[in-house]
N, C-alpha and C positions, 0 to 999 in steps of 0.2 A: 504494500500500500504506500503510495508516494507521499501524500500528506505534506506538500511543500510548505504551506503556511504554518501548520502545527509544528513541524520540525524547525522552522526558522525561529518561531517564538520560543521554543524550548532552548535552542542555542543561545538566544539573547538572554533568556532567564538564567541559564547556567552562568553566563558571563557576569550578570548582575550579582548573583548570589556568591560567586567567587570573589568579586570585588568587595562585597560586604563582609567576606570572611566567614560566612555561615558554614557550620559543620553539621553533617547529617548523621543521625544514628537511627537506622531503619531496621526494624525486625519484623518478621512475618511475611516478607516478600514472597516466600514460597507458597503463600495462600492465594496469590494472584492467579486467577484462571488463565490458562494459555489460550483458550478459545471460548467463544460463546458469550452471551450477554450476562450482565450482572449489575445490580444497583450498588454503587459505592456510597455508603452512608458515612458522613464525616461530622465530627464536632467542629465548632466554629469559634475560634478565639482571636483571629486576626485577618486583615484584609488580604494577605498573601496565601491563605490556606489552600485555595484551589490550585495555585501554581506549585506550592510545596508538596502537597499530597500526591500530585501526579508523578513526582520523582520515584515513588515507590513502585510505580507500574512500568517505568521505562526499561528496566532490565529484561522484562518479558515482551518488550515492544508493543505494549498495550497503551492505547491512548483513551483517556476518559473524556466523555462529552459532558461538560458541566451544565447544570441548569443555573441560569443567572437572570437577574432582573432585567426587564425590557430596557431600562434606561441605559444600561451598558451597551446594548446593541444599537441604541439611537445615537450614541456618541460618534462623532465624525472620525475619530482615530481608532477607538476600541471596537466600534461596530463592525467594520470590514474584517478585522482580525477574528472576532468572535464567530462571525458567520463562516469565515474561511476554515476555522477549526471545527466547524459543525457543532458548536455548542447550542444549547436550547434556550430560547428566550422565554421568560416567565412574566406574564402580565398579572400583577397582583390583584387586579380587579376582575380578571377572567382567566382563571388558571386551567380550565378544562382543555384548552388547546395545547398548552405545554405538557399536560399529563398525557394526552393522546400521542404527541410527538415523542415523548420519552418512552412510552410503551412500544411504539413502533420501532424505535431505535434498539431497544432491548431485544425485541423479537428478531431483529436483523443481526444480532450478535454483538452489539456495542456495549461498552461499559458506560453507564450513566451516573454522573456524580451529583449528589444532592446533600444539602445540609438540613437534616430534620428539624433543627432549631430555627431555621429560616433566616435568622439574623445573628450577628456576632453577640456572644455572651459576654457582657461587660463584667460579670462576676467571675468569669473563667470557670464556672461550674456548668454542668449540663442544664440547659433550660428545658422547658416543656417541649416535647417532640410533637411535630405534626405527623399525621399518619400517611402522608403521600408516598414516602419511600416504601413502606410495607405494601401499600395498595398497588404501586407499580410492579413490585415483585410478584404479588399474587396474580395480577392481571396478565403479566407477561410470562409467568412460569419460570422466572429466573431467580437465582440466589441473591442474597444480600451479602455484601462484603463490608464489614464494619472497619472503619479506619479512624484512629485518633491522632491528633497532633498536639504537641506541647512545646512552648518556647516561641512560637511565631508571634504571640502577642507582644513580645519584647521588641520586635522590629517595627510593627505598625498595626495598631488596633484602634478601635473606636474610642473616642474621647481622650486620646493621648496623641501628642505630636509624633509623627513618624520619625524613626531613628535610622535614616538611610546613610549613615556614615559607617566607615569601616569598623567593625567590631567582630568578635568571635562568639556570636550567640549560637549555642547548640540547638538544633531542631530535632526533636524526638518524634518519630512516626512509627506507629505500630499498626500493621495490617492484621486484622483478626481472621479467624477461620470462617469461610463462607458458610451460610446456612440458609435453608429454605424455610420460611415461616410455616409452622405446622398448624397454627390456629388461623382459620379464615376470618376470625373477628379481628379487624384491623386495629382496634383499640388495644386488645390484649397482645397482639403480635408486636405492636409498637412498644409496649411496656417491656417485652422481652428484648427487643432491639436496644432499648435504652439501658437495660440492666447489663447487657453484654458490653456496650460501649463504656459504661461506668467502670466496669472491671478493667477494661483496657486503659482507660484514663488514669485509674489508680496506679496501674503498672507503669505507665509513662511517667507519671510524677515521681514515683519511688525510684525509678532508674535514671532520672534526668541527671545529666552530668554536673550541672552547676547547682551548688547548694545555696538557696536564697538567704540573704541577710534578713534579720528580724524586720518585719514590717514592709517587706518588698511589695511594691505596687502591683507586680505581675502575679502575685500569689493570691488565691482566694482567702477571704476573711476567715473561713473555718480552718485554714491551715496556717494561720498566723500572719497572713498578708494584709494589705490595706485596700485591696480591691473591694468594690461595693458588694454587699451581701446579695444573694440571689434575689431576695425580696425587694431590696432597694433598686437593683438593676432592672427588675421587671417593672417597677413603678415608673422608672425613667423611660423605659421602652413604651409604656402605655401613654405617657405624656407626649412622646414623639409621634406616636401613631395618631393621637388626637390632633396634634398640630398639623400633621400632614393631611389629615382628612379635612381640616378647616381650610387649608390652602386650596385643596381641590374644589371645595364648595364655593370658594370665592372666585 
């Protein structure tokens, strides 16, 4: 598969990450399926998560088609690149079209990347999961491949200035074992997915190379950091959604 746009973007991203001095600690790459479709479900702690997660799939020459908000596709620079890489646009007001496109891609043997939390977690804990990832797997008859990232929030995340100067931030990525939802109830199956990803996230944190100082901003409050609590972060997200709705109404 030629994929000239995707390969060019990967090459550029590798150069940027090398410049930044990012180091990757990836485990579980053997779980990446060599062929066939699959839903790649990831946690979301930073703006670069989609690009970083894809590195775990490159040794097997698999390219992930990420679901991303429509605004990214509307941008004059990122739009042509996103379409060239065959990513899937999501209209927050009418998601049925994106769901159908994702299921079609899965049935065609593609890996489709999705963030079940929908937006970045400013608490760096797992937020409430949407059930779209599970529904896509059930509809397409493909497995779910859980993936967790840790450390990417230190480079660029929501509510913090991006740190795109050279530093040596470790990026921890764990690819979990693929599984097929056994429960056709999407709500129960989504709880199972979240439990699996929580276990992977706990492992990623416990094996992370850097030991955080007391009160580190990039650590969850429950682990001694100064990130917002999950409840406070959810309240801030709710305010942002309300403000966005008000702007649309005007």
